[in-house]
N, C-alpha and C positions, 0 to 999 in steps of 0.2 A: 504494500500500500504506500501511497505517496504523501498523504496528509490525513488528519483526523479532525472532525468537528467535536466540540465538547460543550457542556453546559453544567454549571454548578447548581446542584439540586437544593442546596441550602439557601440560595438567594431567591427571594420571591420576585416574580416578574421576569423581565426579559434580560437574559445574559447569554452570550455566545462566545465561543473561542475557537481557535484553530491551532493545531500542533503539526509541525512538519519535522520528520526525522531527518537528521543530517549524519550520515555514516552509521556505525554500529552503536555508538554510545551517546551521541548528542541529539537533542531535539530543541527546536525553537518554537515559541508559542506567542500568541496574542489573544487577549480577552477583552470583551466589551461588556460593561455592566450598565444597565439602565432600569433598575427596579423601581419604577415609579408606582406608588400606590395612589391611585386617583382619589382626590378629595371630594367631599360632597359639594353641591352647588354653592353653598354659603362660604366656602374656603375657610372653614373653622380649623381644619388640620390638613397637613400634607406630609408625605415622606417621598423625597425625590433624590436620586443619586445618578450621576452620569460619570463613568470612569473608564479609562483605557489602561490596560496593563500589558507589559512585554516581559518574556522570561526566556532564560536559557536553562536547559536541564541536562544533567549527566546521568545516564542509566548505567548502573553498576554491572549488570549482566549483558554481555553482547549477545544478540540473537541473530542467527543466520536465517532462521525460518521466518518468513514474513508474518505468519499468524501470531508469532510470539514477540514481535517487535513492540517496544514501548510497554513492556510488562515487567513486573518485579519492582525492586527498590530503586529510587532515584533521588538526587539532591538538585535543587534549583536555586537560581538567583533571579530576582525579578524587580521591576519598578512599576509603579502605578501612580496615576495622577487623575484628579477629577474635581467635580463640583457637587455640592449637596445643598439641600434646602429642607429643614425639618421645622414643622410648625404645629403648635397645639394651642387651642383656645385663643386664636388670633394673635399669637405672639410666637415668633420663630427665630431661626438662625440660618443664615446662608453663609457658605464658605467654600474654600478651595483647599485641596490637600495634595500632598505628594508623599510617597513612601518608597523605601527600598527594603527588601526582605530576603531571607534565606528560608528555604522550606524543604521538607522531607515528604516524599510521596511513595505510596505503594499502589500499583495498578495490577489488576488481574482480569482475565477474560471472563465473560459471562456466557454460559451455555455453549453456543456454537462457535465461540472465538471471534465472531463478527463485532460484538459490542464489548466494551470494557467498562469497568468501574474503577475509579481512582480515588484514593483517600489521601489527603495531605493536610499538613499543619505547618504554619510558617510564623516566624518572628522577625522583627526588624525595627526600623526607625520611621516614624511618621511625623510630618510637619504639616500643620493646618493653620490657616488664618480665617477668621469669620467675623461676621457682624450680626448683631441682633436687629430685629425689626418688629413693628406692630402693625396690625390692620385695625383701624378704628371703627370702620363700618363693615359689617358682614359683606363679603364679596367685593370689598373696596380696594383701594390703592395701598401698597406697602409704604410705610414710613420708616426710613432708615436713619438712625442718628449718626451721621458722619461716616468716616472711613472705617477701615478694619479695626475692630475693637478688641478682639481676642486673638492671641497667638498661642498655639499649643504645640508642644514637642513631646513625643512619647516613644519610649523604647520598650519592647516586650512582644508578647504574642499579638499577632495582627490578623491572622486568617485561619479558618478551618474550611475545608472543602471536601465535598463528596460529589464527584463529577461523573456524569455519564458520557462516555467517549464512543464515537462512531467512526471507525477508520473508513476512508474513501479508497476503495480498491480500484485499480485500473485493470482493464481486461487484457488478457494476454492474447496476442495475435497467434493464430494457428497456422503453422507452416505445412507444406506438403509432406515434409518428413515426419511430422507429428501424426499425420493421418495414416501412415503406413504401419 
């Protein structure tokens, strides 16, 4: 197989990723997260996140059999950046974040080896800046008090993931010699 599509089952809403194996031990990946939980019409609350992540992963067991590629234990390094907006009772916080992390993953095939399940946990460093806002009239305009008001730095556990992975297989061309 040449690539795989994946989705993190622990994140509600829309998230998708792609993983491309490079050689026997390395894979590169990208993930897009957009788990927006749509608010009611009065905008009393909202949960929105938009993020993009990139990663490189080292697989400890080289696999020559295509069905077994990208299974077993692996370690990865990744970066992610994004935007968020969390609101409750007409008062909220908007911000931007960036993080770098190291993670450990174990992936195994499901039933017929066409699908995989991967389990991972990661830790790293997160930087975020945000500002608070209020909505004075239900469904009204956001009122932000000036520039970025909060800056947060955090080091420690950042992510847990249970991903469903679907390898994209390429069809093999059949030659005349294969038919004999």
